[in-house]
Structures are given as structure tokens and as C-alpha cells.
C-alpha positions in Angstrom: -54.0 -1.2 -35.0 -52.3 0.7 -38.1 -49.9 -0.8 -40.4 -46.8 1.3 -38.6 -47.7 -0.9 -35.7 -46.0 -4.2 -36.6 -42.6 -5.9 -35.4 -40.9 -5.0 -38.6 -41.8 -1.4 -38.7 -40.4 -1.2 -35.0 -36.9 -3.3 -35.9 -36.8 -0.6 -38.8 -37.2 2.1 -36.3 -35.2 0.5 -33.3 -32.6 -0.1 -36.1 -32.7 3.5 -37.0 -32.1 4.4 -33.6 -29.6 2.6 -33.0 -27.7 3.8 -35.8 -26.9 7.1 -33.9 -23.5 6.0 -32.1 -24.0 8.0 -29.1 -27.5 6.8 -28.1 -26.0 2.9 -29.2 -23.6 3.5 -26.5 -25.6 4.8 -23.5 -28.5 1.7 -24.3 -25.9 -0.8 -23.8 -24.8 1.1 -20.8 -28.2 1.1 -19.7 -28.6 -2.8 -20.4 -25.6 -3.3 -17.8 -26.4 -1.0 -15.2 -29.9 -1.7 -15.3 -29.3 -5.6 -14.7 -26.9 -4.8 -11.9 -29.4 -2.5 -10.1 -32.2 -5.5 -10.1 -29.2 -7.8 -8.6 -29.2 -5.3 -5.6 -32.6 -4.9 -5.2 -33.4 -8.9 -5.0 -30.4 -9.3 -2.3 -31.3 -5.7 -0.5 -35.2 -7.6 -0.2 -33.6 -10.8 1.2 -30.8 -9.2 3.6 -33.9 -7.2 5.2 -35.9 -10.5 5.5 -33.0 -12.2 7.2 -32.5 -9.5 9.6 -36.2 -8.9 10.6 -38.2 -12.1 9.4 -41.2 -9.7 9.1 -42.4 -8.9 5.6 -43.5 -5.6 7.1 -40.1 -4.4 6.7 -40.3 -5.0 3.0 -42.9 -2.5 2.5 -40.5 -0.2 4.7 -37.6 -0.6 2.3 -40.0 -0.2 -0.6 -41.0 3.4 1.0 -37.3 4.4 1.8 -36.7 3.4 -2.3 -39.5 5.2 -4.1 -40.9 7.9 -1.6 -38.1 10.4 -2.3 -39.3 10.2 -5.6 -43.0 11.3 -4.6 -41.6 14.5 -2.6 -38.8 15.4 -4.7 -39.9 15.1 -8.0 -41.0 18.8 -9.0 -37.6 20.0 -7.6 -35.7 17.4 -9.4 -37.3 18.4 -13.0 -36.8 22.0 -11.8 -33.0 21.1 -11.7 -33.0 19.1 -14.8 -34.5 22.1 -17.0 -31.9 24.3 -15.4 -28.6 22.2 -15.6 -26.9 20.4 -18.2 -28.3 16.7 -18.0 -25.2 15.0 -18.9 -23.3 16.4 -16.0 -26.3 15.5 -13.6 -26.4 11.9 -14.9 -22.1 12.0 -13.9 -23.1 12.9 -10.8 -25.9 10.6 -9.9 -24.5 7.6 -11.5 -21.3 8.3 -9.4 -23.6 8.6 -5.9 -25.3 5.4 -6.9 -22.1 3.7 -7.5 -20.4 4.9 -4.0 -23.6 3.2 -2.5 -23.4 0.3 -3.8 -19.6 0.3 -2.7 -20.5 1.2 0.8 -23.0 -1.4 0.8 -20.4 -4.4 0.1 -17.9 -3.1 2.2 -20.2 -2.9 5.5 -21.4 -6.5 4.4 -17.9 -7.8 4.3 -17.4 -6.7 7.7 -20.4 -7.9 8.9 -21.6 -4.0 9.8 -24.7 -4.1 7.7 -27.5 -3.5 10.2 -31.1 -2.9 9.0 -31.0 0.8 9.8 -28.2 1.3 7.5 -30.1 -0.6 4.4 -33.3 1.5 5.0 -30.9 4.8 5.3 -29.1 4.0 1.9 -32.3 3.2 0.6 -33.2 6.6 1.3 -30.4 8.3 -0.1 -30.3 6.2 -3.3 -34.1 6.8 -3.8 -33.3 10.6 -3.4 -30.6 10.0 -5.7 -32.9 8.7 -8.1 -35.7 11.3 -8.3 -33.0 13.3 -9.7 -31.4 10.7 -11.9 -34.5 9.5 -13.2 -36.0 13.1 -15.2 -32.5 13.6 -16.5 -31.9 9.9 -17.9 -35.2 10.5 -19.8 -35.0 14.0 -21.0 -31.1 13.1 -22.0 -32.6 10.8 -24.4 -34.2 13.8 -26.4 -30.9 15.5 -26.6 -29.2 12.2 -28.1 -31.6 10.9 -30.6 -33.8 14.3 -31.1 -37.8 14.1 -30.9 -38.0 12.0 -34.2 -35.9 9.2 -32.8 -37.6 9.4 -29.3 -40.2 6.6 -29.6 -37.6 4.1 -30.7 -35.8 4.9 -27.8 -38.4 5.0 -24.9 -39.1 1.5 -26.5 -35.7 0.2 -26.5 -35.9 1.5 -23.0 -38.6 -0.7 -21.8 -36.6 -3.7 -23.6 -33.9 -3.0 -21.1 -36.1 -3.1 -18.0 -38.0 -5.7 -19.0 -34.7 -7.8 -19.8 -33.4 -6.7 -16.1 -36.3 -8.2 -14.5 -35.2 -11.3 -16.0 -31.3 -11.1 -15.7 -31.2 -9.2 -12.5 -32.7 -11.9 -10.3 -31.2 -14.5 -12.1 -27.8 -13.1 -11.5 -28.6 -11.9 -7.8 -30.4 -15.6 -6.9 -27.0 -17.3 -8.2 -25.1 -14.7 -6.3 -26.8 -15.0 -3.0 -26.8 -18.6 -3.2 -22.9 -18.8 -3.6 -21.1 -15.8 -2.1 -24.1 -13.9 -0.3 -25.6 -10.3 -1.0 -22.1 -8.6 -0.7 -21.6 -9.6 -4.0 -24.6 -8.6 -5.3 -23.9 -4.9 -3.9 -20.7 -5.0 -5.8 -21.9 -6.0 -9.1 -24.2 -3.3 -9.3 -21.4 -0.6 -8.0 -19.2 -2.1 -11.0 -21.9 -2.2 -13.5 -22.5 1.6 -13.1 -19.1 2.0 -14.2 -20.4 1.2 -17.9 -22.7 4.4 -17.9 -20.1 6.8 -16.0 -17.5 5.6 -18.8 -20.1 6.6 -21.8 -21.3 9.8 -20.2 -17.3 10.7 -19.9 -16.8 10.0 -23.5 -19.9 11.4 -24.8 -21.2 14.7 -26.1 -24.6 14.9 -27.3 -25.5 15.7 -31.3 -25.2 19.5 -32.1 -28.8 19.2 -33.3 -30.4 18.4 -30.2 -32.3 20.9 -28.3 -30.9 22.6 -25.4 -33.5 24.9 -24.1 -32.5 26.4 -20.7 -35.4 28.6 -18.9 -34.2 31.6 -17.8 -33.2 31.5 -13.8 -36.5 32.4 -12.0 -38.0 32.0 -8.8 -41.0 29.7 -8.5 -39.6 27.4 -11.3 -41.4 24.6 -9.3 -44.8 26.1 -8.9 -44.4 27.3 -12.7 -44.2 23.7 -13.5 -46.7 22.3 -11.8 -49.0 25.3 -13.2 -47.8 24.1 -16.7 -48.4 20.3 -16.2 -51.9 21.1 -14.6 -52.7 23.5 -17.8 -51.4 20.9 -20.7 -54.5 19.0 -21.3 -52.0 15.8 -22.1 -49.7 15.8 -19.2 -52.9 16.2 -17.0 -54.6 13.1 -18.3 -51.5 10.7 -18.4 -50.2 11.6 -15.0 -53.1 9.9 -13.3 -53.0 7.1 -15.7 -49.2 6.9 -14.7 -49.6 6.2 -11.1 -52.2 3.7 -11.8 -49.9 2.0 -14.2 -47.8 1.8 -11.1 -49.9 -0.4 -8.9 -49.9 -3.0 -11.8 -46.0 -3.1 -12.0 -45.6 -3.3 -7.9 -46.4 -6.9 -8.5 -44.3 -8.2 -5.9 -47.2 -7.1 -3.4 -50.5 -8.6 -5.2 -49.6 -11.4 -7.6 -47.6 -13.6 -4.7 -51.0 -13.7 -2.9 -53.0 -14.1 -5.9 -50.6 -17.2 -7.0 -50.7 -18.9 -3.8 -54.1 -18.2 -2.4 -56.6 -18.0 -5.2 -54.7 -20.6 -8.0 -52.9 -22.7 -5.2 -49.4 -22.2 -6.7 -45.8 -22.6 -5.5 -42.8 -20.7 -6.2 -42.3 -22.0 -9.6 -45.7 -21.1 -10.4 -45.5 -17.4 -8.9 -42.2 -17.3 -11.5 -44.2 -18.7 -14.3 -47.0 -15.7 -14.1 -44.0 -13.4 -14.1 -42.4 -14.7 -17.0 -45.7 -14.7 -18.9 -46.1 -11.0 -18.3 -42.4 -10.8 -19.4 -42.9 -13.0 -22.5 -46.0 -10.3 -23.5 -43.9 -7.1 -22.5 -41.3 -7.7 -24.9 -43.5 -7.1 -28.2 -45.1 -4.5 -26.3 -42.2 -2.7 -26.2 -41.4 -3.2 -30.1 -44.8 -2.3 -30.9 -44.3 1.1 -28.9 -40.9 1.7 -31.0 -43.0 1.1 -34.0 -44.3 4.2 -34.0 -42.7 7.8 -34.7 -45.7 10.0 -33.4 -48.0 8.3 -30.6 -51.4 9.9 -30.4 -53.8 10.5 -27.7 -56.4 8.3 -28.7 -53.7 5.2 -28.7 -52.7 6.1 -25.3 -56.3 6.1 -24.5 -57.1 3.0 -26.1 -54.1 1.2 -24.7 -55.1 2.2 -21.2 -58.1 0.5 -21.7 -56.6 -2.4 -22.8 -54.6 -2.7 -19.9 -57.3 -2.5 -17.1 -59.2 -4.8 -18.9 -56.4 -7.5 -19.4 -55.7 -7.1 -15.7 -59.2 -7.7 -14.7 -59.3 -10.7 -16.4 -56.0 -11.9 -15.1 -57.8 -10.9 -11.5 -61.1 -12.9 -11.9 -59.7 -15.6 -14.5 -61.8 -18.6 -13.3 -59.0 -21.1 -15.0 -55.4 -20.9 -14.3 -54.5 -21.2 -18.2 -56.8 -18.2 -19.1 -54.7 -16.3 -16.1 -51.4 -17.3 -17.7 -52.6 -15.8 -21.4 -54.1 -12.9 -19.4 -50.7 -12.0 -18.0 -49.0 -12.3 -21.0 -51.8 -10.0 -22.7 -51.4 -7.3 -19.6 -47.4 -7.4 -20.2 -48.1 -6.8 -23.6 -50.8 -4.0 -23.3 -49.1 -2.2 -20.4 -45.7 -1.7 -21.6 -47.0 -0.6 -24.9 -49.1 2.1 -22.8 -46.5 3.1 -20.6 -43.8 3.6 -23.4 -46.4 5.6 -25.4 -47.7 7.5 -23.1 -44.3 8.3 -21.6 -43.3 9.6 -25.2 -46.3 11.5 -26.3 -46.2 13.3 -23.0 -42.3 14.5 -23.7 -43.4 15.2 -27.2 -46.2 17.3 -26.1 -44.3 19.5 -23.5 -42.4 22.7 -24.1 -38.5 22.1 -23.9 -38.0 24.2 -22.0 -40.4 22.5 -19.4 -39.6 18.8 -20.2 -37.4 18.3 -17.0 -40.2 19.5 -15.2 -42.7 17.3 -16.4 -40.7 14.3 -16.4 -40.1 15.0 -12.6 -43.8 15.2 -12.3 -43.8 11.9 -14.0 -41.9 10.1 -11.6 -43.9 11.4 -8.7 -46.3 9.0 -10.4 -44.9 6.3 -11.6 -42.9 4.8 -9.6 -43.1 7.6 -6.8 -46.5 6.9 -5.8 -45.8 3.1 -5.3 -45.5 3.0 -1.4 -49.0 4.7 -1.3 -50.5 2.3 -3.8 -48.7 -0.5 -2.4 -50.1 -0.3 1.2 -53.5 0.5 -0.4 -53.6 -2.6 -2.5 -52.2 -4.8 0.6 -55.5 -3.5 2.4 -57.5 -4.4 0.1 -56.1 -7.9 -0.4 -56.6 -8.4 3.7 -60.1 -6.9 3.3 -61.4 -8.2 0.2 -59.2 -10.8 -0.9 -56.6 -11.4 -3.4 -58.3 -11.0 -6.5 -59.6 -7.9 -5.4 -56.3 -6.7 -4.6 -54.5 -7.4 -7.7 -57.7 -5.9 -9.8 -57.2 -2.4 -8.3 -54.5 -1.7 -10.9 -56.7 -2.5 -13.6 -59.9 -0.5 -12.0 -57.9 2.4 -11.4 -56.2 2.1 -14.8 -60.0 2.0 -16.4 -61.3 5.1 -14.1 -58.3 7.5 -15.3 -58.3 6.6 -18.7 -62.3 7.3 -18.7 -61.3 10.5 -17.2 -58.9 11.5 -19.6 -60.9 10.5 -22.3 -61.5 13.9 -23.8 -58.4 15.5 -22.9 -57.0 12.9 -25.3 -58.9 13.0 -28.2 -56.6 15.0 -30.3 -59.0 17.5 -31.7 -57.9 20.6 -33.7 
């Protein structure tokens, strides 16, 4: 670990990033909207389970929510490269807000059915497939390449904060006023980024490279990603990381069947992961120029820590390993994301991040079912270990490509 990778360096770099007025407002709006989205996710899962009483439909909900990113990633990335990112985000945030309002209204009048939920989730997934690469490339427009690492690290802070705030708000609202309020909270929360986008103009020195209109833009993006060693190595690692971040499948089974914990114990394991994730995001933000060797080392560390959780003989070791997994995985995913963006040509960055969205979280429906199958055939420990094993394999496969040799 280099001296720059310290909490002090992270806070200094984050402070510099937040000094940019436009990004500071955008960051604040993301804290609000991400928490609102997590609140809606909690309510959707609860409503589906109430409608069906069958956990299978939760898997179907996951496919509808994330499957479109797997199918539409290259197309979405090409659109992001061709069009103004701010206008794309204005459209996607508005559509997602309307979706939340409609869900809330249908709940209030008693017309929210399972098929409407799945259809709305499919629509939301399609919108998100465009929103995700636009959001990531828009950060470069706001802070430039020098501030990208700090901005991506801050985004991981937002994501992990929302994993705490969102379920807490959602649980309280479900217990008091019902799921309709959760959907309404998400819709209202999206007013924050809409307002910021409406008022915000990216800095004049941001990159605004637009490729000429061409046929086969999607194919050219795929060829570029394959020909770029860094991108080619990091995308499979991102897909492997997606297996870890779908802990709602493997972790509850590991907690109940292996460690014999109840709901409180399961929540404590999630909390341990989150406690480790926060300093991991700060360490990622501390680095101005991430390197290939650092990414592959962090991938190995993440894989090892996940395996340690899966095969831990003692509960206390499992909690410690969960914190370590949170620390290394968030540091890894933020660093890899930054590296891929920095080493992509500006005119290809949208298409590359569209492929990133295909890998994480687009592959989650496929890997989620695969993990479930492993759990049922080989047991809870093997199911949770899948992501760790996949991370180790993809890190080794991309080892030479991330050597950073001249």
C-alpha cells in the first residue's frame, strides 16, 4: 500500500472534489435519490412476497429489474456517446419519477397487481440501462479526469449509505403507512437530481468529444472494448463482483443454515460488510491515478476475503471477514471503474460504461440463478463462495493485461 492510500489523503482529495460547486450539488442530490430508490426496492420485494407467498417471484422481479441492462448495455452506451449526458439524465430521472408516482397511485386505489409490478420493473430496468452509463460519464463532464477517482469513491459512499438509509426508511414506512408511501418517497426524492440537472451546466473545460454519426456504432464499441486490454480484463471482474453484491440470495442461507442466525444476525452480517465498505470507498478516493496492478491485487484480496467468510469455522471470524470483504470489494470496484474510464477514449467512454453496466449489475439475473443452483446442490458455503472463486479466476485471467508494462 502506498502512502497516498490513507484516510487523510482520501479526505483531502474528496474535499478538493467537493469544492467544485456543480459536483457538490449533484453529489447531494444523489444521496437523496439513491436512498429513495433503496426505499422503493424494499417495498417492491415486500409487495411481491405478499402477493405470491413464493420467493421464486423475487427472482423474477430481479430479472425484470436488472435484465434490461444485460440486453441494452451496448445500445445505451452508444446513445450516451452521441448525445448530451445532462439531457439524457433529465429524461431518465423524469421517467423514473413518473414510475414511482404511478406505483404509489396504483397502490392507493388498490390496483397494483403482480403483473403491473413486473411490467413497471421491466420499464425501470430499461430506463436504468440508459441512466447508468450516462450518470457515470457525466461525472467526468463535471470534475474532469483528475477528479474522477474522488468522485467515484464518493459515489460508493452514496451507494453504501443508501443501503442503510433506504431499508431503514422503507421498513418504517411499511410498518406504519404501507408500501405506497415508499413509492411516493422515491418519486419525491428524484426531484432533487431533476432540479440540480435543470440548473446545472458542466464546466467549460470538461471533455465533450462526440463521435461522428456512424453505422455500426455498437459493433465498434464492442471491438474497442475487446481491443483495449484494461477494459477486456476488468469487465469479467465486474461481473464476478456482481455475484458478491447480490448477497440477498446467498447470505441469508449462509446465515441461517450454516451459522444458525436469525434475522438480527443476518442484518449484523450486512452491517459488518457496510462498515468495511465505507473506508474502502475512502481509500479508493485517495488515489488520483489507479493502476492495473492495484486492481488485480484488490481483486485477489476480495476473492480471498469472500472465501474466508464462506468457509469460516467460527462466527466471530465470519463477521471480521465480512468487514474485510466490504473493505476490499468496494475499494476494488471503485478503482476498477475509475481505471476503465480513464483508459477509454473519450468518444468511446459511453459505450464502455454501457458494457460495464452489462457486467455489473446486468449479469446479476444469470449469476443469481447460478448461485441459487449451487446452494441447493452443494450447500450454503459453496453458494456464497461462488463470487470469491469467480473473482480469483477473473483476476488471474486478466493478470497480464493489468501488468501496466510499457
